[in-house]
N, C-alpha and C positions, 0 to 999 in steps of 0.2 A: 455522203462525202461531198465536201466543198469542191466546186468546179474551179479550176485555175483559168483565169481570164487575162488576156493581154489587151490593154487599152492604149491606143496610139493616137496622140493629138498634140499639135504644137501650141494649142491654147491651154494655158494653165487652168482657166476657169472651166472649160469643157472637160478637161481631163479629171478635175476634182469632182465635177457633177456626176460624170459617168461612174467614177470610182465609188462614190458614195452610194449610188443606186445599186451597184453590184455587190458592194460590201454588205449593205443592208439585206441583200438577197442571199447572203451566206457564201459569197464567192471569195476566193483568194485572188487579189488583183495585183498584176504586175503592170508597170507603165513604161512607155517609150514616147519620145517626142518627135521622132522622124522615121522615115521608111527604113533606112539602113539599120537603125537601132532596133526597130521592130523585127526585122529579119534575124538579127543576131539573137534577140531574146526569144523569138519563136523557136529557134534551133536549140537553144540551151535550156529553156524552161518547159517546152512542150505543152503550151496551154491547150485547153479544150476548145476555145473559141477566141477569135481576135476581133475587137471592135476598133475600126481604123478610120481616121479622118482621111479625106482625099487631098485637100490643099495643105501641103506642108513644104518647108524649105528642103533643099538638097534632093530628096527623092519623094515624089508624091505617093499617095496611097495606091493609085492604079499600078505604078511601077513595082511597088513593094508587093502588092497582091500577085502580080504576074510572076515575080521571082519566087514567092512562097509556093505558088501553084506548080512551078517547074522543078521544085526541089523535092526529092524523094522523102526527106525527113519531115517536111512541113506541108506537103500537098494535101494531106487529109484534114488539116485544121481549117474549119470554116472561117471565112472572113466576112464580117458585116461592116459595110461602110456606114459611118455616122458623119454626115456631111451637110453643109449648106447647099450643096449641089443637088437640088431635089427634083429636077426635071425628069420626065420619062426617059429621055435620051441618056441622062446621067446614070439612071438605074440600069438601062440596057448595057451601056458601056461597062459599068461595074461588073455586071454578070459575065460579060465577055472576057473580062480580066480574071475571072474565077471567083468573084464574090458570091456568097450564098444569101446575102440580104442587104437591105438598104434602109437606113433610118435617116429622115431629114431633120436637120436642126431648124428651129428649136424642137427638142424631143421631150416626150414624157417618160417617166420611169417605166411605165408599162411597155413602151416601144423598145426599151433596152432589155427588159426582162423576157419579152416574148421569144427572141431567138434562142434563149437558154433552154426553153421547154423542149425544143427538138433534139437536145443533146441527151436526154434522159436515158 
C-alpha cells in the first residue's frame, strides 16, 4: 500500500524535489507551503509521515511541529525536518519540538527514503 506523505516547504524547487523522490518511491504526496497549511492538511489527510522545512513565512516548522504534537488527531504522525539548519543544536531543538528525524539540505534521495522504512 502506498504511504500518504505530507511535504511542507515554501521553496517550490525543494518541494518539487522531495515530491519527486517520494512519488518515485511509490508514495502518495500531499503538499503545503507553510506551517498553518501543514497543520490543516495533517488533520484532514492523516498522512503516515510529514517532511517539513523549518524556515517558512507566517509559522515556522518548529511551531507547526509543536502544534501537531499537542493535537490528539495528529500527535502520532512522525515529523521529519528537511532543512538548511543542519547544526547539532538545530537537530536537538527539532527533537524537543517533537520531530522524529532531521535531514539537512542539500539532501540525497536516500536521506528522504530512509525515514519511510521505519513506518513499515
